[in-house]
Every structure is written in structure tokens, then in C-alpha cells.
TILUM-933875 format. One record per residue (C-alpha): residue number from 0; residue in one letter; x, y, z. Coordinates in Angstrom, 1 decimal. Layout:
<sites>
+-----+----+--------+--------+--------+
|   i | aa |     c1 |     c2 |     c3 |
+-----+----+--------+--------+--------+
| NUM |  A |      X |      Y |      Z |
...
+-----+----+--------+--------+--------+
</sites>
This chain:
<sites>
+-----+----+--------+--------+--------+
|   i | aa |     c1 |     c2 |     c3 |
+-----+----+--------+--------+--------+
|   0 |  X |    0.0 |    0.0 |    0.0 |
|   1 |  X |    2.8 |    2.4 |    0.9 |
|   2 |  X |    4.5 |    1.7 |   -2.4 |
|   3 |  X |    1.3 |    2.3 |   -4.4 |
|   4 |  X |    0.7 |    5.6 |   -2.5 |
|   5 |  X |    4.3 |    6.8 |   -3.2 |
|   6 |  X |    4.0 |    5.9 |   -6.9 |
|   7 |  X |    0.7 |    7.8 |   -7.3 |
|   8 |  X |    1.5 |   10.8 |   -5.1 |
|   9 |  X |    5.1 |   11.5 |   -5.9 |
|  10 |  X |    5.6 |    9.6 |   -9.2 |
|  11 |  X |    8.6 |    7.8 |   -7.9 |
|  12 |  X |    9.3 |    4.0 |   -7.9 |
|  13 |  X |    9.6 |    2.9 |   -4.3 |
|  14 |  X |   11.6 |    0.0 |   -3.0 |
|  15 |  X |   11.3 |   -1.4 |    0.5 |
|  16 |  X |   14.6 |   -1.3 |    2.4 |
|  17 |  X |   13.8 |   -2.6 |    5.9 |
|  18 |  X |   11.3 |   -2.9 |    8.7 |
|  19 |  X |   11.9 |   -2.6 |   12.4 |
|  20 |  X |    9.3 |   -4.9 |   13.9 |
|  21 |  X |    6.5 |   -7.3 |   12.9 |
|  22 |  X |    4.1 |   -8.6 |   15.6 |
|  23 |  X |    1.2 |  -11.0 |   15.0 |
|  24 |  X |   -1.3 |  -11.3 |   17.9 |
|  25 |  X |   -3.4 |  -14.2 |   16.5 |
|  26 |  X |   -2.6 |  -17.4 |   14.5 |
|  27 |  X |   -5.5 |  -16.8 |   12.1 |
|  28 |  X |   -7.4 |  -13.6 |   11.3 |
|  29 |  X |  -10.8 |  -15.1 |   11.8 |
|  30 |  X |  -13.9 |  -14.6 |    9.7 |
|  31 |  X |  -14.0 |  -11.8 |    7.2 |
|  32 |  X |  -11.3 |   -9.6 |    5.6 |
|  33 |  X |   -8.6 |   -7.7 |    7.4 |
|  34 |  X |   -8.5 |   -3.9 |    7.2 |
|  35 |  X |   -5.1 |   -2.4 |    6.8 |
|  36 |  X |   -4.4 |    1.1 |    8.1 |
|  37 |  X |   -1.2 |    2.9 |    7.0 |
|  38 |  X |    0.4 |    5.7 |    9.0 |
|  39 |  X |    3.2 |    7.5 |    7.1 |
|  40 |  X |    5.7 |    9.7 |    8.8 |
|  41 |  X |    6.7 |   12.9 |    6.9 |
|  42 |  X |    4.3 |   12.2 |    4.1 |
|  43 |  X |    5.2 |   15.3 |    2.1 |
|  44 |  X |    9.0 |   14.6 |    1.9 |
|  45 |  X |   10.1 |   12.7 |   -1.2 |
|  46 |  X |   12.8 |   10.0 |   -0.9 |
|  47 |  X |   12.8 |    7.9 |    2.3 |
|  48 |  X |    9.4 |    7.2 |    3.9 |
|  49 |  X |    8.8 |    5.3 |    7.1 |
|  50 |  X |    5.3 |    3.8 |    7.8 |
|  51 |  X |    3.5 |    1.8 |   10.4 |
|  52 |  X |    0.9 |   -0.7 |    9.1 |
|  53 |  X |   -2.0 |   -2.0 |   11.3 |
|  54 |  X |   -4.0 |   -5.1 |   10.3 |
|  55 |  X |   -7.4 |   -5.0 |   12.0 |
|  56 |  X |   -9.9 |   -7.8 |   12.2 |
|  57 |  X |  -13.6 |   -7.3 |   11.5 |
|  58 |  X |  -14.3 |   -7.2 |   15.3 |
|  59 |  X |  -11.8 |   -4.2 |   15.5 |
|  60 |  X |   -9.1 |   -6.2 |   17.3 |
|  61 |  X |   -5.5 |   -5.7 |   16.1 |
|  62 |  X |   -4.4 |   -8.9 |   14.3 |
|  63 |  X |   -0.9 |   -7.8 |   13.4 |
|  64 |  X |    1.3 |   -4.7 |   12.9 |
|  65 |  X |    4.4 |   -3.7 |   11.1 |
|  66 |  X |    6.4 |   -0.9 |   12.6 |
|  67 |  X |    9.1 |    1.1 |   10.9 |
|  68 |  X |    8.6 |   -0.1 |    7.3 |
|  69 |  X |   11.2 |    2.0 |    5.4 |
|  70 |  X |   10.8 |    2.6 |    1.7 |
|  71 |  X |   13.2 |    4.5 |   -0.5 |
|  72 |  X |   12.1 |    6.1 |   -3.7 |
|  73 |  X |   13.6 |    8.2 |   -6.5 |
|  74 |  X |   12.5 |    9.2 |   -9.9 |
|  75 |  X |   15.5 |    7.4 |  -11.4 |
|  76 |  X |   14.0 |    4.1 |  -10.3 |
|  77 |  X |   11.0 |    4.7 |  -12.6 |
|  78 |  X |   13.0 |    3.0 |  -15.3 |
|  79 |  X |   12.4 |   -0.3 |  -13.4 |
|  80 |  X |    8.7 |   -0.2 |  -14.3 |
|  81 |  X |    7.7 |   -2.6 |  -17.0 |
|  82 |  X |    6.8 |   -1.2 |  -20.4 |
|  83 |  X |    3.2 |   -2.6 |  -20.1 |
|  84 |  X |    2.6 |   -0.4 |  -17.0 |
|  85 |  X |    2.5 |    2.7 |  -19.3 |
|  86 |  X |   -0.5 |    1.2 |  -21.1 |
|  87 |  X |   -2.2 |    0.7 |  -17.7 |
|  88 |  X |   -1.8 |    4.5 |  -17.1 |
|  89 |  X |    0.7 |    4.3 |  -14.2 |
|  90 |  X |    2.4 |    7.7 |  -13.7 |
|  91 |  X |    6.0 |    7.8 |  -14.9 |
|  92 |  X |    5.8 |    4.7 |  -17.0 |
|  93 |  X |    7.1 |    5.0 |  -20.5 |
|  94 |  X |    6.4 |    3.1 |  -23.7 |
+-----+----+--------+--------+--------+
</sites>
């Protein structure tokens, strides 16, 4: 989700570089889909982003979390996007 947000918001190809912590509180998520909330630190700065992701069960209990997901992005990395992505209308993709 963070990578998609960076791609659409800043037109940069993001790459995950590390995460500080992953905690899972239950073995299985239970019935229904999980909701994922993403909290981005310094959202207006381009380049390095750090985010926390919260995976929430339908009964509003926290299933799992990822803390300190670091993603690095730069316009120069846009060349890594496949040619077919331009046909799909992704920003920065070239034919």
C-alpha cells in the first residue's frame, strides 16, 4: 500500500529497504477480511518514507502490525517499471 501511494502521489518508484518490527497477535485472522491502516511519517517529503501498518480484524481487534517499514524512492527508479505499465496508465511509466 505504501509503495502504491508513493508511486501515485510523488511519481517515484519505491523500494522497501527494511522494517523494524513485525508482531502478530493471533494465529488466524478469523472470519472476514482484514482492514489495513497505514500511518506514514513525513508524508510530504520525497525520498525515504517510514510507515507503520496495522492489520485489523472485522471485530476491531488488532491482528498484526508492522512498525518502521522503510521505503526508499527516487524518480531514477522509474526505469524499473515494465513497459506494459504505461499502457495501464501508471504515472511515470514510459512506452
